PLY file of the C-alpha trace (Angstrom):
ply
format ascii 1.0
element vertex 232
property float x
property float y
property float z
element edge 231
property int vertex1
property int vertex2
end_header
-0.18 -0.11 0.22
1.63 3.46 -0.66
2.08 6.07 1.61
-0.12 9.13 0.53
0.74 11.20 3.54
4.37 12.69 2.23
6.01 12.65 -1.23
8.81 10.25 -1.25
9.92 11.64 -4.28
9.18 15.72 -5.18
10.44 17.33 -7.92
9.52 21.20 -7.56
10.29 23.54 -10.64
12.91 21.55 -12.51
14.64 22.80 -15.59
16.89 21.39 -17.71
18.55 22.00 -20.68
21.46 20.64 -22.85
23.69 22.49 -25.37
23.85 20.60 -29.05
25.93 22.10 -31.44
26.24 25.72 -30.08
22.46 25.72 -29.67
20.45 25.75 -26.57
17.77 22.53 -26.41
15.37 22.51 -23.46
14.20 19.81 -21.80
12.36 20.46 -18.92
10.98 24.05 -18.43
9.46 23.79 -14.56
8.79 20.42 -13.99
7.14 19.28 -10.85
6.48 15.59 -9.84
4.83 14.03 -6.56
5.29 10.20 -5.99
4.44 8.40 -2.41
6.72 5.98 -1.09
5.50 2.77 -2.44
4.21 3.38 -5.78
5.07 1.41 -9.25
4.99 4.60 -12.03
5.38 4.01 -15.82
6.83 6.70 -17.51
5.63 6.88 -21.45
6.23 9.20 -24.20
7.65 10.04 -27.51
11.28 10.15 -27.89
12.77 13.55 -27.41
10.29 13.56 -24.24
12.57 13.71 -21.37
12.11 10.26 -20.28
15.70 9.52 -20.01
16.78 12.71 -18.49
14.11 12.75 -16.11
15.23 9.06 -14.93
18.86 10.21 -15.03
18.29 13.33 -12.87
16.24 11.11 -10.15
19.10 8.47 -10.15
21.59 11.39 -9.03
23.69 10.85 -12.66
22.43 14.17 -13.92
21.80 17.57 -12.28
18.83 20.05 -13.17
19.77 23.40 -14.13
17.21 24.80 -11.33
14.54 23.53 -8.97
14.86 20.81 -6.67
14.69 17.15 -6.56
14.04 15.36 -3.40
13.99 12.01 -2.85
13.42 10.87 0.99
15.14 13.14 2.92
17.95 13.99 0.55
18.17 16.94 -1.87
19.88 15.71 -4.98
20.73 19.34 -6.56
22.59 20.22 -3.59
24.86 17.32 -3.57
28.28 17.52 -5.25
29.14 14.28 -7.73
30.79 12.29 -4.89
28.08 12.77 -2.29
25.43 11.74 -5.06
27.44 8.44 -6.19
27.79 7.71 -2.44
23.72 8.20 -2.41
23.42 5.89 -5.50
25.27 3.07 -3.59
23.06 3.08 -0.58
19.36 4.52 -1.66
18.66 3.13 -5.24
19.20 0.41 -7.88
18.90 0.87 -11.58
17.67 -1.73 -14.19
18.89 -1.47 -17.55
17.65 -2.46 -20.93
20.79 -4.13 -21.92
21.67 -5.54 -18.80
25.01 -4.24 -18.33
26.65 -6.99 -16.69
30.19 -7.38 -17.02
31.42 -10.60 -18.98
34.37 -11.71 -17.19
32.17 -12.35 -14.10
29.61 -14.76 -12.94
26.07 -14.36 -12.08
26.99 -13.86 -8.10
30.37 -11.56 -8.67
27.88 -8.98 -10.98
25.23 -9.44 -8.17
27.74 -8.29 -5.51
29.43 -5.55 -7.01
26.98 -2.64 -5.19
27.83 -4.82 -2.02
31.47 -3.66 -2.34
30.76 -0.10 -1.36
29.25 -1.22 1.95
31.52 -2.23 5.47
30.25 -6.00 4.92
32.62 -9.22 4.91
32.43 -11.65 2.16
30.59 -14.22 4.09
28.03 -11.75 4.66
28.07 -10.16 0.88
27.64 -13.81 -0.14
24.40 -14.59 1.77
23.17 -11.60 0.43
23.71 -12.24 -2.59
22.32 -16.12 -2.52
19.29 -14.54 -0.72
18.28 -12.32 -3.83
19.44 -15.02 -6.41
16.77 -17.24 -4.91
14.27 -14.49 -5.02
14.53 -13.78 -8.68
14.34 -17.89 -9.62
18.41 -17.95 -10.34
19.20 -20.18 -7.14
22.09 -22.76 -8.16
23.35 -20.47 -10.77
26.02 -18.22 -8.98
29.04 -19.48 -10.90
26.95 -19.28 -14.40
28.48 -16.49 -16.74
26.36 -13.52 -18.79
27.28 -15.70 -22.02
25.93 -18.78 -21.00
22.44 -17.06 -19.90
18.90 -15.94 -21.75
18.00 -12.36 -21.88
15.62 -13.22 -19.08
18.10 -14.68 -17.05
20.19 -11.81 -17.50
17.76 -9.49 -16.82
17.16 -11.46 -13.50
20.63 -11.08 -12.67
20.41 -7.24 -13.08
17.31 -6.72 -10.88
19.12 -9.07 -8.45
22.26 -6.60 -8.65
19.56 -3.71 -8.17
18.07 -4.89 -4.98
21.16 -6.85 -3.34
21.63 -3.31 -1.15
18.13 -3.25 0.08
17.33 -0.06 -1.66
14.24 1.69 -1.49
14.19 3.03 -4.78
14.34 0.80 -8.27
14.60 2.64 -11.53
14.08 0.73 -14.57
15.25 1.89 -17.97
13.00 -0.20 -20.65
13.47 -3.34 -18.63
11.84 -5.47 -21.27
12.76 -3.73 -24.37
15.20 -6.40 -25.13
13.29 -9.36 -24.44
10.54 -11.81 -25.94
6.85 -11.55 -24.56
7.18 -14.20 -22.25
10.61 -13.05 -20.76
9.28 -9.71 -20.58
6.29 -10.49 -18.89
8.10 -12.50 -16.25
10.36 -9.18 -15.51
7.43 -7.39 -14.97
5.74 -9.79 -12.43
9.02 -9.71 -10.33
9.36 -6.08 -10.40
5.14 -6.00 -9.14
6.37 -8.69 -6.57
9.38 -6.25 -5.27
6.55 -3.43 -5.43
3.96 -5.00 -3.71
5.58 -7.56 -1.38
8.36 -5.55 -0.23
7.31 -2.03 -0.53
10.24 -0.71 -3.30
9.24 2.06 -5.13
9.52 1.58 -8.56
9.87 3.91 -11.57
9.83 2.61 -15.15
10.32 4.34 -18.19
8.91 2.18 -21.28
7.28 2.22 -24.71
5.37 -0.84 -24.14
1.51 -0.03 -23.51
1.71 -4.19 -21.99
4.60 -3.24 -19.71
3.34 0.09 -18.37
-0.32 -1.73 -17.50
1.57 -3.75 -14.89
2.01 -0.12 -13.28
-0.10 1.36 -10.60
-0.04 4.65 -12.63
1.07 5.88 -16.04
2.40 9.53 -16.60
2.89 10.29 -20.26
5.91 13.13 -20.85
5.45 14.89 -24.13
7.84 17.70 -24.74
9.02 18.14 -21.25
5.60 18.21 -19.58
3.21 15.45 -17.82
0.41 15.52 -20.58
-1.78 12.43 -19.05
-2.12 9.96 -15.84
-3.80 6.91 -15.75
-4.38 5.14 -12.52
-5.02 1.36 -11.80
0 1
1 2
2 3
3 4
4 5
5 6
6 7
7 8
8 9
9 10
10 11
11 12
12 13
13 14
14 15
15 16
16 17
17 18
18 19
19 20
20 21
21 22
22 23
23 24
24 25
25 26
26 27
27 28
28 29
29 30
30 31
31 32
32 33
33 34
34 35
35 36
36 37
37 38
38 39
39 40
40 41
41 42
42 43
43 44
44 45
45 46
46 47
47 48
48 49
49 50
50 51
51 52
52 53
53 54
54 55
55 56
56 57
57 58
58 59
59 60
60 61
61 62
62 63
63 64
64 65
65 66
66 67
67 68
68 69
69 70
70 71
71 72
72 73
73 74
74 75
75 76
76 77
77 78
78 79
79 80
80 81
81 82
82 83
83 84
84 85
85 86
86 87
87 88
88 89
89 90
90 91
91 92
92 93
93 94
94 95
95 96
96 97
97 98
98 99
99 100
100 101
101 102
102 103
103 104
104 105
105 106
106 107
107 108
108 109
109 110
110 111
111 112
112 113
113 114
114 115
115 116
116 117
117 118
118 119
119 120
120 121
121 122
122 123
123 124
124 125
125 126
126 127
127 128
128 129
129 130
130 131
131 132
132 133
133 134
134 135
135 136
136 137
137 138
138 139
139 140
140 141
141 142
142 143
143 144
144 145
145 146
146 147
147 148
148 149
149 150
150 151
151 152
152 153
153 154
154 155
155 156
156 157
157 158
158 159
159 160
160 161
161 162
162 163
163 164
164 165
165 166
166 167
167 168
168 169
169 170
170 171
171 172
172 173
173 174
174 175
175 176
176 177
177 178
178 179
179 180
180 181
181 182
182 183
183 184
184 185
185 186
186 187
187 188
188 189
189 190
190 191
191 192
192 193
193 194
194 195
195 196
196 197
197 198
198 199
199 200
200 201
201 202
202 203
203 204
204 205
205 206
206 207
207 208
208 209
209 210
210 211
211 212
212 213
213 214
214 215
215 216
216 217
217 218
218 219
219 220
220 221
221 222
222 223
223 224
224 225
225 226
226 227
227 228
228 229
229 230
230 231
């Protein structure tokens, strides 16, 4: 159940523009957004509408030119690069479209990477890895390398890596864009489980209406503005 008393994520007056070929291209010109803790939000919209830029700002990768971005008690726009990197390591996980697994590491080692930034011993790290691998349906595949796994299995590794540090926020960038329909639905069911049963706040950028249907809300971005909202 979502907590509607106070927004977990709040954007106020966010402005962002990029310089391209000597010209300034505005992306957001005063964007506001409110998301309660425990929500599952799909963000849709045409290419160039600002979806990826917004996801990068929510992940502390990009900074706004103006405005406020608050996630929990953290004000991301006030943080320097090192502080934002530390915040990302402890507060959020990212699931990518093309998995972003390191091919020279096996599944367990890929999942373990975020834990190397925490003061944990090897035994505790491996225990956490084993737990999340069982959670995502990959028990017993610790030593398997990405090259021998299907796309759906690799994305499960990506999800396990995103949640192994027990972050409250999961950002998903087209998490099913490279998968067949059955594998995509399996991944979406897993994200729904993490949201529904574990209380994770999930924000998913997608072009796929069938994927968006798994979310509690769908927000449509167009030319840097939210033009439509659908709740379920």
